N, C-alpha and C positions, 0 to 999 in steps of 0.2 A: 537418542535424539529424535527419531521419527515419532516416538510415542509422545514426546513433548509437543512437536509440531502438530500432530493429529489432535491432541487435547486442545491446543490453542485454536485450531481450526474449528472444532466443534463448538468451543466456547464463543468464538467470533460469530458463527452462524446463529447460534442461540441468542446472543446479545443483539444481533441484527433484528430480531423480532421484538425487542423491548420497545415499549411505547405503542405497540399496535393493540387495538381493542380485541381482535379475535385471536384465538390460539392458533399459531401457525403450524402446530404439530411437530413431529419429530423430523430432524434432518435426515437426508439420505446420504449414504457414503458409497462411492463407486471407486473401487481399487483397481489398479493396473499393475503390471509387473514392476513399474518404476515410479509410481506415484498414486495419487488419489484425488478425488473431488468430493467435497462436502457441500450439499446444497440444501437450503431451507425448503420446507415443503411447498411454499408458495413461489419459490424461485427468486425471491427478492435478495437473498444473500448467498454468496458462493465463495468457497475457498478451494484453491487448487494448489497442489504441490507435486514436485517430482519433475522428471525430464520432460514431460509433456505440458508443464504448466504454462499458462499464457495470462497476460494481463487482461483485465476486464475490457470488453469492447467499448465501454462508455467512459473511459478515463477522460477527465476534463483536460482541456488544452493546457492548463497550467501545471499538470501533473503527468506528463508523458514519460514513458520509460526512456532512459538514456539510450542514444543511438548505439546499436550493437550489444546492448545489455542482454545477458543470458538469464532469463527468469527462472527462479527456483521455486517461488510460491507467490500467490496473490490472494487477496480477499477483496470482495466488493459487496456493496449493499449493506455496509455496517452503519448503523445509526438508529434514528427513530423517525417518527412521523414528520419532523421538521428538518432533519439533517440526513445527509448521505455521505459516506466516505469509504475509504478502502486503503489497502496497503499492497505494495509490490516489493518483493525481495529479489534482488538480482546481483549478478557479478559482471564486471567488465575488466578488460585488460588495461584500461586507462587508470592513471593515478588519481587519488582522491582530490587533489587540487583542481584537476581538469573537470571532474564530475561536479564538484561544488560550483565551479565557475559557470558551468552549463545551467545548473538549477537557479543560481542567482540571476542569470540573464533571463531565463524563462519567467521567473517570478516578476522581475521588473517589467518585462514586456507585457505581462498579464495584469499589471496594475497592483500587484501584491507588494506590501511594504515589509522590508526585513525587520524581524523581531528578535532574532538570535543568530549569532554566527560564532560558534564556540569550538575551540580546540581542546579536546578532552584527553589528549595524549594518544591513546590507541585508536580513538575515533574522533571524527569531526562532525559537527551538527550545524544545520542551517534551518531556520524556520521563518516563514513569512505569512502574512495574512492580509485580508481586506475586510475590515469590519462591516462596511456597508453591504457587501454581497455575501458575507459569511464564508468566504473561501479561505481555507488554511492549507499550508504546505509545510511538511517537515521532512528533511532529508538527513539521514545518519549514514556516514561513510567511514568504513575502516579499511585501512590499506595493509597489504602484505606483498612484498616482492614486486612493487610497482603496480599491482592490480588492486581492484577495489571490490568490497562487499557493500551493497547499498540497500538501505531500507527507505522506501519512498512512501510517505503516509500523507493522505489528503482528505479533505472534507469540504462540504459546501451545503448551503441551504437547498432543500428540495424545491423544485419549481412549483 
């Protein structure tokens, strides 16, 4: 599983350089006993995973990590010259319904309009966007024994 995550991390950082005119070079990988960080050469894209993982410091207000969420991995700076986005994977002791209610409320308060609210059996998904500002939010939550595994994906136009 770690190999799959590491491969996805390197691919995400590499894709973060797409659309840029200059060659951003090879990403750097820093490993610790319980995780790793992959960073693009110019620092514009970063992926972290493991016990020390943290969400990007510049998460937009509409895509904040659920209160008390334990981050497993995060990616930031994914996009091109016009867009920026990222993803945070985390767990919480709260049930999927409570997590989704939080993100529905956050989206509405941020002016995002619901585009999808689906129950896929083992997982539930919520998506919202604001076409005028280019902001998008997608939340996928799967539950087990009352707790939740969450994938929070966001994107927005670059300033």
